[in-house]
C-alpha positions as CSV (number, residue, x, y, z in Angstrom):
1,M,-24.9,1.5,0.2
2,T,-22.9,-1.3,-0.3
3,F,-19.1,-1.3,0.9
4,N,-16.7,-2.6,-1.4
5,T,-14.3,-5.0,0.4
6,N,-11.7,-5.1,-2.3
7,W,-10.2,-1.9,-1.1
8,L,-8.5,-2.0,2.0
9,K,-6.3,0.0,4.3
10,T,-2.4,-0.6,3.9
11,P,-1.8,-3.0,6.8
12,H,-5.2,-5.2,5.3
13,A,-4.1,-5.0,2.2
14,A,-1.0,-6.2,2.7
15,M,-1.5,-8.8,4.8
16,E,-4.5,-10.2,2.1
17,L,-1.6,-9.7,-1.0
18,G,1.1,-11.5,1.3
19,C,3.7,-8.7,1.2
20,S,4.9,-6.1,3.4
21,Q,3.0,-2.7,3.8
22,N,6.5,-1.0,2.6
23,Y,6.7,-2.9,-0.4
24,L,3.2,-2.2,-1.0
25,K,3.9,1.3,-0.7
26,R,7.1,1.2,-2.9
27,S,5.1,-0.7,-5.8
28,R,3.3,2.9,-6.1
29,D,3.7,5.0,-9.6
30,T,5.0,7.7,-7.7
31,H,7.9,5.5,-5.8
32,G,8.6,3.7,-9.4
33,G,6.5,0.7,-9.0
34,I,3.6,-0.3,-11.4
35,L,0.5,0.3,-9.4
36,V,-1.4,3.3,-10.7
37,G,-3.0,6.0,-8.4
38,G,-6.8,5.7,-8.7
39,V,-6.7,2.2,-10.0
40,H,-4.9,0.2,-8.0
41,Y,-4.7,2.9,-5.0
42,C,-6.3,6.0,-3.7
43,L,-4.6,8.5,-1.2
44,G,-6.9,10.0,1.7
45,T,-7.9,13.4,1.9
46,S,-5.2,14.8,3.8
47,H,-1.5,13.6,4.4
48,S,-2.2,11.3,7.5
49,A,-5.2,9.6,5.9
50,P,-5.1,6.0,5.0
51,I,-4.0,4.8,1.5
52,T,-6.7,2.3,0.5
53,W,-5.5,-0.1,-1.9
54,N,-7.6,-2.3,-4.4
55,V,-6.8,-5.9,-3.7
56,D,-8.2,-7.7,-6.6
57,E,-6.7,-5.1,-9.4
58,I,-2.9,-5.3,-7.9
59,R,-3.0,-8.8,-7.8
60,K,-4.0,-8.7,-11.7
61,A,-1.0,-6.2,-12.0
62,W,1.4,-8.1,-10.3
63,H,0.4,-11.3,-12.3
64,Q,0.6,-9.5,-16.0
65,Q,4.4,-8.5,-14.5
66,A,5.3,-12.1,-13.7
67,M,4.1,-13.2,-17.0
68,M,6.0,-10.4,-19.0
69,R,8.8,-11.4,-16.7
70,T,8.5,-15.0,-17.5
71,Q,8.1,-14.1,-21.3
72,M,11.1,-12.4,-21.6
73,A,13.3,-14.7,-19.8
74,N,11.9,-17.6,-22.4
75,E,13.0,-15.3,-25.1
76,T,16.2,-15.0,-23.7
77,I,16.6,-18.6,-22.9
78,K,15.5,-19.3,-26.3
79,E,18.4,-16.7,-28.2
80,L,21.2,-19.0,-26.2
């Protein structure tokens, strides 16, 4: 059996990603963010079970979002 280290509990994922635990939780799709359940995070089997986070996929999603913001900013500048 192999252990996938890309899936981390909230405190460890936040530390690895360089953000706060609250920011990470607010980034979920259920809270208006871009992180999708089952892809970027998984809820536990109970309300008190920890959320686990796919750090590699979150980095990809945040990078894509940043690239889109940059592209939109560049297009706005060109229009001016």
